PATORDREN-909454 format. One record per residue: residue number from 1; x, y, z of N, C-alpha, C, CB in turn. Coordinates in steps of 0.2 Angstrom, whole numbers, plus 5000, padded with zeros to 4 digits. Glycine has a CB too. Layout:
NODE  pos  n.c1  n.c2  n.c3  ca.c1  ca.c2  ca.c3  c.c1  c.c2  c.c3  cb.c1  cb.c2  cb.c3
NODE  NUM     X     Y     Z      X      Y      Z     X     Y     Z      X      Y      Z
...
//
This chain:
NODE  pos  n.c1  n.c2  n.c3  ca.c1  ca.c2  ca.c3  c.c1  c.c2  c.c3  cb.c1  cb.c2  cb.c3
NODE    1  5488  5545  5620   5495   5546   5620  5499  5553  5616   5496   5541   5616
NODE    2  5503  5555  5620   5507   5561   5621  5514  5562  5615   5510   5559   5628
NODE    3  5515  5565  5609   5518   5565   5605  5524  5569  5603   5514   5565   5602
NODE    4  5530  5571  5605   5534   5576   5602  5534  5574  5595   5541   5578   5606
NODE    5  5534  5581  5589   5536   5581   5584  5543  5588  5582   5529   5582   5580
NODE    6  5544  5585  5576   5550   5590   5574  5549  5589  5565   5558   5586   5577
NODE    7  5548  5593  5560   5548   5596   5553  5552  5600  5552   5544   5599   5551
NODE    8  5555  5597  5546   5559   5603   5542  5559  5600  5534   5567   5604   5546
NODE    9  5557  5607  5530   5560   5606   5522  5564  5612  5520   5555   5607   5516
NODE   10  5568  5607  5516   5575   5612   5513  5573  5608  5505   5586   5609   5516
NODE   11  5576  5617  5500   5577   5615   5495  5583  5611  5490   5575   5618   5494
NODE   12  5586  5611  5497   5593   5605   5493  5597  5610  5490   5592   5597   5484
NODE   13  5601  5605  5486   5608   5610   5485  5607  5610  5474   5618   5602   5489
NODE   14  5602  5608  5473   5602   5607   5464  5596  5610  5463   5604   5598   5459
NODE   15  5589  5611  5466   5586   5615   5464  5585  5621  5466   5583   5612   5463
NODE   16  5580  5626  5461   5579   5631   5462  5575  5634  5467   5578   5632   5458
NODE   17  5571  5627  5466   5561   5631   5472  5562  5624  5475   5550   5632   5466
NODE   18  5557  5626  5479   5556   5617   5484  5551  5618  5483   5558   5615   5494
NODE   19  5550  5610  5480   5544   5608   5479  5536  5603  5481   5546   5607   5478
NODE   20  5543  5603  5488   5537   5600   5496  5536  5605  5498   5540   5595   5503
NODE   21  5529  5601  5499   5526   5605   5504  5524  5599  5515   5517   5606   5498
NODE   22  5525  5603  5519   5525   5598   5526  5521  5601  5528   5530   5596   5531
NODE   23  5516  5598  5534   5512   5601   5536  5513  5598  5545   5505   5599   5531
NODE   24  5513  5602  5548   5515   5601   5558  5509  5601  5561   5520   5607   5562
NODE   25  5504  5597  5564   5499   5601   5566  5497  5597  5573   5493   5603   5560
NODE   26  5499  5599  5578   5498   5595   5584  5491  5595  5588   5503   5597   5588
NODE   27  5487  5599  5584   5481   5601   5589  5478  5595  5585   5477   5611   5588
NODE   28  5476  5593  5578   5474   5590   5574  5474  5583  5576   5477   5591   5568
NODE   29  5483  5582  5577   5487   5576   5574  5489  5574  5571   5487   5574   5573
NODE   30  5491  5579  5565   5489   5576   5558  5497  5580  5554   5479   5580   5556
NODE   31  5500  5577  5552   5507   5578   5550  5508  5575  5545   5512   5575   5553
NODE   32  5509  5579  5538   5509   5578   5532  5516  5581  5527   5503   5582   5531
NODE   33  5517  5574  5522   5525   5575   5516  5521  5575  5508   5533   5566   5516
NODE   34  5522  5582  5507   5520   5579   5499  5526  5584  5496   5510   5583   5495
NODE   35  5524  5581  5491   5533   5581   5486  5528  5582  5479   5539   5570   5487
NODE   36  5532  5587  5478   5525   5592   5470  5530  5589  5464   5525   5605   5469
NODE   37  5526  5588  5457   5530   5587   5452  5526  5591  5446   5532   5579   5450
NODE   38  5528  5591  5442   5526   5595   5436  5529  5601  5434   5519   5596   5435
NODE   39  5532  5600  5431   5538   5606   5428  5540  5612  5435   5533   5611   5421
NODE   40  5541  5618  5431   5543   5622   5433  5540  5625  5440   5543   5626   5428
NODE   41  5534  5627  5441   5529   5629   5446  5524  5625  5447   5527   5634   5444
NODE   42  5524  5620  5443   5516   5614   5445  5519  5610  5451   5512   5607   5438
NODE   43  5522  5610  5453   5525   5602   5458  5524  5610  5465   5538   5597   5456
NODE   44  5526  5610  5465   5526   5617   5470  5519  5620  5471   5530   5624   5467
NODE   45  5513  5620  5465   5506   5622   5468  5502  5614  5470   5501   5626   5461
NODE   46  5504  5609  5468   5501   5603   5468  5502  5602  5475   5504   5598   5463
NODE   47  5508  5603  5478   5509   5599   5485  5509  5602  5489   5513   5595   5486
NODE   48  5509  5609  5488   5506   5617   5494  5497  5615  5494   5508   5629   5490
NODE   49  5493  5615  5490   5488   5612   5487  5483  5606  5490   5491   5610   5481
NODE   50  5489  5603  5490   5486   5595   5494  5487  5594  5502   5489   5589   5491
NODE   51  5492  5598  5503   5492   5600   5510  5490  5604  5513   5495   5600   5513
NODE   52  5488  5609  5510   5479   5613   5513  5471  5610  5512   5478   5620   5509
NODE   53  5474  5606  5508   5468   5603   5507  5465  5597  5512   5468   5602   5502
NODE   54  5470  5595  5514   5468   5588   5521  5467  5591  5525   5473   5583   5525
NODE   55  5471  5597  5526   5469   5600   5532  5463  5602  5533   5472   5606   5533
NODE   56  5461  5603  5527   5453   5608   5528  5450  5601  5529   5449   5614   5520
NODE   57  5448  5600  5526   5446   5592   5526  5446  5589  5530   5448   5588   5523
NODE   58  5452  5588  5535   5452   5582   5544  5446  5589  5546   5464   5581   5551
NODE   59  5448  5596  5546   5446   5600   5550  5438  5600  5550   5451   5606   5549
NODE   60  5438  5600  5545   5429   5600   5543  5425  5595  5545   5428   5600   5535
NODE   61  5427  5588  5543   5424   5581   5542  5422  5580  5551   5429   5575   5538
NODE   62  5428  5583  5555   5430   5582   5564  5426  5586  5565   5438   5584   5568
NODE   63  5423  5594  5564   5420   5598   5569  5411  5595  5565   5423   5607   5570
NODE   64  5412  5594  5560   5404   5590   5559  5403  5584  5558   5402   5591   5554
NODE   65  5409  5581  5563   5403   5571   5561  5411  5569  5567   5403   5564   5546
NODE   66  5408  5568  5574   5414   5566   5578  5414  5558  5577   5412   5568   5587
NODE   67  5413  5557  5572   5410   5550   5573  5415  5545  5566   5399   5552   5572
NODE   68  5415  5549  5563   5420   5548   5556  5426  5544  5556   5423   5554   5554
NODE   69  5427  5540  5553   5431   5531   5555  5438  5536  5553   5428   5522   5548
NODE   70  5444  5536  5556   5450   5536   5554  5450  5537  5545   5454   5530   5557
NODE   71  5449  5530  5544   5452   5527   5537  5446  5533  5533   5450   5517   5536
NODE   72  5439  5532  5532   5438   5537   5530  5440  5543  5529   5435   5538   5531
NODE   73  5439  5547  5532   5443   5552   5535  5450  5553  5529   5445   5549   5544
NODE   74  5454  5547  5530   5461   5548   5525  5458  5549  5519   5468   5540   5525
NODE   75  5455  5543  5517   5454   5541   5509  5449  5548  5506   5448   5531   5509
NODE   76  5444  5551  5510   5441   5559   5509  5446  5563  5507   5436   5563   5515
NODE   77  5451  5565  5513   5456   5570   5512  5459  5572  5504   5461   5567   5516
NODE   78  5464  5563  5503   5467   5562   5498  5460  5561  5491   5472   5555   5500
NODE   79  5457  5559  5490   5452   5562   5486  5450  5569  5486   5447   5560   5487
NODE   80  5450  5573  5490   5448   5579   5487  5455  5585  5486   5442   5582   5492
NODE   81  5460  5580  5489   5465   5585   5487  5466  5583  5479   5474   5583   5492
NODE   82  5467  5575  5475   5467   5575   5472  5464  5578  5466   5467   5574   5474
NODE   83  5455  5579  5470   5450   5584   5462  5453  5591  5462   5439   5586   5464
NODE   84  5452  5594  5466   5456   5602   5468  5461  5603  5461   5463   5602   5478
NODE   85  5467  5599  5462   5474   5598   5459  5470  5598  5451   5480   5590   5461
NODE   86  5467  5593  5453   5466   5591   5447  5462  5595  5442   5463   5585   5447
NODE   87  5458  5598  5447   5453   5607   5443  5458  5613  5442   5445   5612   5450
NODE   88  5461  5612  5448   5465   5618   5446  5469  5619  5438   5471   5619   5451
NODE   89  5473  5613  5438   5479   5609   5430  5473  5611  5425   5481   5598   5429
NODE   90  5467  5608  5427   5463   5607   5420  5458  5611  5418   5459   5601   5419
NODE   91  5455  5616  5424   5450   5620   5421  5452  5629  5425   5441   5617   5424
NODE   92  5457  5630  5429   5458   5635   5431  5465  5638  5427   5457   5634   5438
NODE   93  5470  5632  5428   5478   5636   5425  5479  5629  5420   5486   5637   5433
NODE   94  5478  5632  5416   5480   5626   5411  5488  5624  5409   5477   5628   5404
NODE   95  5491  5631  5410   5499   5630   5410  5499  5623  5415   5505   5639   5413
NODE   96  5499  5621  5421   5500   5619   5425  5498  5612  5426   5498   5623   5429
NODE   97  5496  5609  5418   5490   5604   5415  5494  5597  5417   5487   5606   5404
NODE   98  5493  5592  5422   5498   5586   5423  5500  5588  5430   5504   5584   5416
NODE   99  5502  5592  5433   5503   5593   5439  5502  5588  5445   5501   5597   5440
NODE  100  5506  5584  5448   5502   5581   5455  5507  5581  5459   5499   5572   5454
NODE  101  5507  5578  5465   5511   5576   5471  5512  5569  5474   5509   5579   5475
NODE  102  5517  5566  5477   5517   5563   5480  5512  5564  5487   5524   5562   5480
NODE  103  5509  5559  5492   5508   5563   5499  5509  5557  5505   5499   5567   5501
NODE  104  5512  5556  5508   5513   5553   5514  5510  5556  5521   5520   5554   5514
NODE  105  5508  5555  5523   5504   5556   5531  5503  5551  5535   5498   5558   5530
NODE  106  5504  5555  5542   5499   5552   5549  5498  5556  5552   5502   5547   5554
NODE  107  5490  5550  5556   5487   5554   5557  5484  5553  5566   5482   5553   5552
NODE  108  5484  5554  5572   5487   5550   5578  5480  5550  5579   5494   5553   5584
NODE  109  5477  5547  5582   5472   5545   5588  5469  5542  5591   5470   5546   5588
NODE  110  5470  5545  5598   5470   5539   5603  5476  5537  5603   5465   5534   5601
NODE  111  5478  5529  5604   5487   5528   5603  5485  5523  5598   5491   5525   5610
NODE  112  5482  5526  5595   5484   5523   5588  5487  5527  5582   5477   5520   5584
NODE  113  5490  5526  5579   5494   5531   5573  5491  5528  5566   5504   5529   5572
NODE  114  5486  5532  5561   5485   5529   5556  5492  5532  5548   5477   5532   5555
NODE  115  5492  5530  5545   5495   5532   5538  5491  5529  5532   5503   5531   5539
NODE  116  5490  5536  5528   5490   5535   5522  5496  5538  5516   5485   5538   5522
NODE  117  5497  5536  5510   5503   5535   5505  5500  5535  5498   5507   5528   5507
NODE  118  5501  5538  5494   5502   5538   5488  5510  5541  5484   5496   5541   5487
NODE  119  5511  5537  5478   5518   5539   5480  5524  5537  5482   5517   5540   5482
NODE  120  5530  5540  5481   5536   5537   5485  5538  5540  5489   5541   5537   5482
NODE  121  5533  5545  5492   5538   5547   5500  5536  5541  5503   5536   5557   5505
NODE  122  5538  5543  5510   5539   5538   5515  5537  5538  5521   5543   5538   5516
NODE  123  5534  5532  5524   5532   5534   5531  5537  5525  5535   5520   5535   5533
NODE  124  5541  5529  5540   5545   5523   5542  5541  5523  5551   5556   5524   5540
NODE  125  5545  5515  5554   5545   5515   5559  5550  5512  5564   5541   5512   5560
NODE  126  5555  5517  5568   5559   5515   5572  5558  5514  5579   5562   5518   5570
NODE  127  5559  5508  5580   5559   5504   5586  5564  5501  5589   5556   5499   5584
NODE  128  5567  5501  5595   5574   5496   5597  5577  5494  5592   5572   5491   5599
NODE  129  5581  5501  5591   5588   5501   5587  5585  5499  5577   5596   5493   5592
NODE  130  5580  5496  5577   5578   5496   5571  5573  5500  5567   5576   5491   5570
NODE  131  5573  5498  5561   5569   5505   5555  5564  5500  5551   5577   5510   5548
NODE  132  5559  5502  5551   5556   5497   5547  5552  5503  5542   5550   5492   5551
NODE  133  5552  5501  5534   5546   5505   5531  5540  5503  5531   5546   5507   5524
NODE  134  5536  5506  5532   5527   5506   5536  5523  5507  5528   5524   5514   5543
NODE  135  5524  5511  5523   5521   5515   5517  5526  5507  5510   5524   5526   5517
NODE  136  5522  5506  5504   5524   5502   5500  5523  5509  5495   5520   5495   5499
NODE  137  5530  5509  5492   5531   5515   5484  5527  5512  5478   5542   5516   5481
NODE  138  5524  5517  5476   5519   5517   5471  5525  5519  5466   5512   5522   5473
NODE  139  5531  5516  5462   5536   5517   5457  5534  5510  5453   5543   5519   5461
NODE  140  5537  5515  5450   5541   5509   5442  5544  5505  5446   5548   5512   5435
NODE  141  5549  5505  5449   5554   5499   5450  5552  5496  5456   5562   5500   5451
NODE  142  5548  5498  5460   5544   5497   5466  5539  5489  5463   5538   5505   5467
NODE  143  5537  5492  5456   5533   5486   5455  5536  5480  5451   5527   5488   5452
NODE  144  5542  5484  5448   5543   5475   5443  5548  5472  5451   5550   5477   5430
NODE  145  5551  5477  5456   5554   5471   5461  5548  5466  5463   5556   5475   5470
NODE  146  5542  5470  5463   5535   5466   5467  5533  5461  5461   5526   5472   5470
NODE  147  5536  5462  5456   5532   5456   5450  5538  5451  5451   5530   5459   5441
NODE  148  5545  5452  5455   5550   5448   5452  5555  5451  5445   5544   5441   5450
NODE  149  5551  5455  5442   5558   5457   5435  5563  5458  5437   5557   5464   5429
NODE  150  5566  5463  5444   5573   5464   5444  5574  5463  5451   5576   5472   5441
NODE  151  5578  5461  5456   5579   5461   5461  5580  5469  5467   5584   5458   5460
NODE  152  5581  5468  5471   5578   5473   5475  5588  5478  5476   5574   5470   5484
NODE  153  5591  5474  5473   5600   5475   5474  5599  5479  5467   5607   5465   5474
NODE  154  5598  5477  5462   5596   5478   5454  5593  5485  5456   5589   5471   5450
NODE  155  5588  5488  5460   5583   5491   5460  5589  5501  5460   5577   5487   5466
NODE  156  5591  5498  5463   5597   5505   5465  5600  5505  5460   5602   5505   5470
NODE  157  5601  5502  5455   5606   5506   5449  5600  5506  5442   5616   5501   5447
NODE  158  5595  5505  5444   5589   5505   5437  5589  5514  5435   5578   5502   5441
NODE  159  5588  5513  5429   5586   5520   5424  5577  5521  5427   5587   5519   5412
NODE  160  5579  5530  5428   5568   5529   5429  5567  5527  5437   5563   5520   5423
NODE  161  5571  5525  5441   5572   5525   5447  5565  5531  5450   5580   5527   5448
NODE  162  5566  5535  5448   5559   5543   5450  5552  5544  5449   5560   5549   5446
NODE  163  5553  5538  5443   5545   5536   5442  5539  5535  5445   5546   5531   5440
NODE  164  5536  5540  5447   5530   5537   5450  5524  5534  5446   5527   5541   5454
NODE  165  5520  5529  5448   5514   5526   5446  5506  5528  5447   5514   5520   5449
NODE  166  5508  5532  5454   5501   5534   5456  5505  5542  5459   5496   5527   5462
NODE  167  5501  5547  5459   5500   5552   5460  5494  5553  5463   5501   5556   5456
NODE  168  5494  5562  5468   5487   5563   5469  5487  5570  5465   5486   5564   5477
NODE  169  5483  5570  5461   5481   5576   5455  5481  5575  5448   5485   5583   5456
NODE  170  5484  5572  5449   5486   5569   5441  5483  5567  5438   5490   5564   5441
NODE  171  5478  5563  5438   5469   5562   5440  5463  5564  5443   5468   5558   5440
NODE  172  5460  5564  5441   5453   5567   5446  5454  5562  5451   5444   5567   5442
NODE  173  5452  5558  5452   5454   5554   5457  5460  5549  5459   5450   5553   5458
NODE  174  5459  5546  5463   5466   5542   5465  5464  5537  5470   5469   5547   5469
NODE  175  5466  5531  5474   5469   5528   5476  5475  5528  5480   5469   5526   5473
NODE  176  5470  5529  5489   5477   5529   5493  5479  5523  5496   5477   5533   5496
NODE  177  5483  5519  5497   5484   5514   5502  5483  5519  5509   5492   5511   5502
NODE  178  5481  5515  5514   5478   5515   5523  5479  5509  5525   5471   5516   5525
NODE  179  5485  5512  5532   5486   5508   5537  5486  5510  5544   5492   5504   5537
NODE  180  5489  5507  5549   5487   5509   5554  5490  5504  5561   5480   5509   5553
NODE  181  5491  5505  5566   5494   5500   5569  5494  5507  5579   5506   5496   5563
NODE  182  5494  5502  5582   5493   5502   5591  5502  5508  5592   5493   5490   5596
NODE  183  5504  5510  5595   5511   5516   5596  5511  5514  5604   5508   5529   5594
NODE  184  5517  5513  5604   5520   5513   5611  5526  5517  5613   5521   5506   5613
NODE  185  5528  5517  5619   5532   5525   5623  5539  5523  5618   5535   5527   5635
NODE  186  5542  5527  5616   5548   5529   5613  5547  5526  5606   5554   5526   5616
NODE  187  5544  5525  5604   5542   5522   5595  5543  5529  5593   5532   5517   5592
NODE  188  5547  5529  5585   5546   5536   5582  5544  5534  5576   5554   5542   5582
NODE  189  5541  5539  5572   5539   5538   5564  5541  5544  5562   5532   5537   5563
NODE  190  5544  5542  5557   5549   5546   5551  5545  5546  5545   5557   5540   5550
NODE  191  5542  5554  5543   5539   5554   5534  5544  5557  5533   5532   5558   5532
NODE  192  5547  5554  5527   5552   5560   5521  5551  5559  5513   5562   5557   5520
NODE  193  5551  5563  5510   5550   5564   5504  5556  5559  5503   5549   5572   5501
NODE  194  5558  5559  5493   5563   5553   5492  5570  5558  5492   5561   5549   5484
NODE  195  5569  5564  5492   5574   5568   5493  5580  5568  5500   5570   5574   5491
NODE  196  5577  5562  5504   5579   5560   5509  5582  5551  5508   5573   5561   5513
NODE  197  5577  5550  5507   5578   5541   5505  5580  5539  5501   5572   5537   5504
NODE  198  5578  5545  5493   5583   5543   5487  5591  5545  5488   5581   5547   5481
NODE  199  5593  5546  5495   5599   5548   5491  5605  5546  5499   5598   5559   5487
NODE  200  5601  5542  5505   5605   5540   5510  5600  5533  5512   5606   5545   5516
NODE  201  5604  5530  5516   5601   5521   5516  5599  5522  5524   5608   5513   5513
NODE  202  5593  5516  5522   5589   5516   5529  5594  5515  5533   5583   5510   5531
NODE  203  5599  5511  5534   5603   5510   5538  5608  5517  5540   5605   5504   5536
NODE  204  5608  5523  5537   5611   5530   5539  5606  5533  5543   5614   5535   5533
NODE  205  5599  5530  5542   5592   5535   5549  5594  5531  5552   5582   5537   5550
NODE  206  5593  5524  5552   5595   5523   5561  5600  5524  5563   5595   5518   5564
NODE  207  5606  5525  5559   5613   5528   5565  5611  5536  5566   5624   5528   5560
NODE  208  5608  5539  5563   5606   5546   5565  5602  5546  5571   5603   5549   5560
NODE  209  5598  5543  5570   5592   5542   5575  5595  5540  5583   5587   5535   5572
NODE  210  5600  5536  5581   5604   5533   5586  5607  5537  5590   5607   5530   5585
NODE  211  5612  5541  5588   5617   5548   5588  5613  5555  5590   5621   5549   5579
NODE  212  5606  5557  5588   5606   5562   5589  5599  5562  5594   5607   5565   5583
NODE  213  5597  5568  5594   5588   5567   5597  5587  5574  5597   5587   5563   5606
NODE  214  5578  5572  5596   5574   5579   5595  5575  5581  5590   5576   5584   5599
NODE  215  5574  5587  5588   5575   5592   5582  5584  5590  5579   5574   5600   5586
NODE  216  5589  5588  5581   5595   5584   5577  5592  5582  5572   5599   5579   5581
NODE  217  5586  5575  5575   5587   5569   5572  5585  5571  5561   5580   5564   5576
NODE  218  5580  5578  5562   5580   5580   5560  5584  5585  5555   5577   5580   5563
NODE  219  5588  5586  5557   5593   5594   5554  5598  5588  5553   5596   5603   5560
NODE  220  5601  5581  5554   5605   5580   5553  5603  5574  5548   5609   5579   5558
NODE  221  5598  5571  5546   5596   5567   5540  5596  5572  5534   5588   5564   5541
NODE  222  5592  5581  5536   5595   5585   5531  5602  5586  5527   5594   5590   5532
NODE  223  5606  5586  5533   5614   5588   5531  5615  5583  5526   5620   5587   5537
NODE  224  5613  5576  5530   5616   5570   5527  5614  5568  5519   5615   5563   5532
NODE  225  5607  5569  5519   5605   5570   5510  5609  5577  5507   5595   5570   5507
NODE  226  5610  5580  5508   5614   5586   5505  5621  5583  5505   5614   5594   5511
NODE  227  5625  5583  5512   5633   5577   5509  5634  5571  5502   5634   5570   5516
NODE  228  5625  5568  5503   5626   5564   5499  5625  5567  5490   5622   5559   5503
NODE  229  5625  5573  5491   5623   5576   5484  5618  5583  5486   5619   5571   5480
NODE  230  5613  5583  5489   5607   5587   5490  5603  5589  5482   5611   5595   5494
NODE  231  5601  5582  5475   5598   5582   5473  5591  5583  5474   5601   5581   5472
NODE  232  5587  5584  5477   5581   5585   5477  5580  5590  5483   5576   5578   5478
NODE  233  5574  5591  5483   5573   5593   5491  5571  5588  5494   5569   5599   5493
NODE  234  5571  5592  5500   5573   5586   5507  5567  5587  5512   5581   5589   5512
NODE  235  5564  5585  5514   5559   5585   5519  5556  5580  5525   5554   5585   5515
NODE  236  5557  5581  5531   5560   5575   5536  5553  5578  5543   5571   5576   5539
NODE  237  5550  5572  5545   5545   5575   5548  5549  5569  5554   5537   5574   5545
NODE  238  5548  5570  5560   5549   5564   5566  5546  5568  5571   5558   5563   5568
NODE  239  5542  5560  5573   5538   5559   5578  5540  5556  5584   5534   5557   5577
NODE  240  5537  5556  5591   5542   5551   5595  5534  5552  5601   5553   5555   5599
NODE  241  5533  5545  5603   5530   5545   5606  5534  5543  5614   5525   5541   5603
NODE  242  5528  5549  5619   5532   5549   5625  5529  5546  5631   5532   5555   5628
//
């Protein structure tokens, strides 16, 4: 399976620094969006460390053991990233204590795409004019909707919408959601931080994909998030199966 890929990260309009980090590595077939948290510097350090560690884990495991399963590889990469960030904030730089990051990734292996997720960055699937959220948000709002405490309509206006319940690096160990699916020609995957999906609707993303091609999809997503206020850093990666 051959894919085309485009990615962009942007500081947005309200933040002084970009605490998002992205990875586009077509050689590994690995694509990552991480959205850091933890003070002025902590988030930037956490997301960069997460992305760097994931790439290193994939490179090491694939070169040493070609038989490792994709699911195990994803789980190990998240564990390595969480342990490394936690050690950095507790042993090396205590002033960064409490830092962590969301992280969503897509990994292509053959004709299948594998996804890993912790936090509220998202992976979407676009097919035949429709968009589906593949990953589940690990957030206070999402958990309350799931438990039936509030409705999806109420969630949009709830205070504390950005409170996440699971992150990479806040604790030494982390549980990661892993899913997989066969991919087909023409399908697209969109990875993003909540700087995009927190500001524009899924339907707006659909319209952007319908009206644009290639790198213009990513650029228009960033532009629309800024038009909606640009309150947060914005990161988008789009993959299309050729």
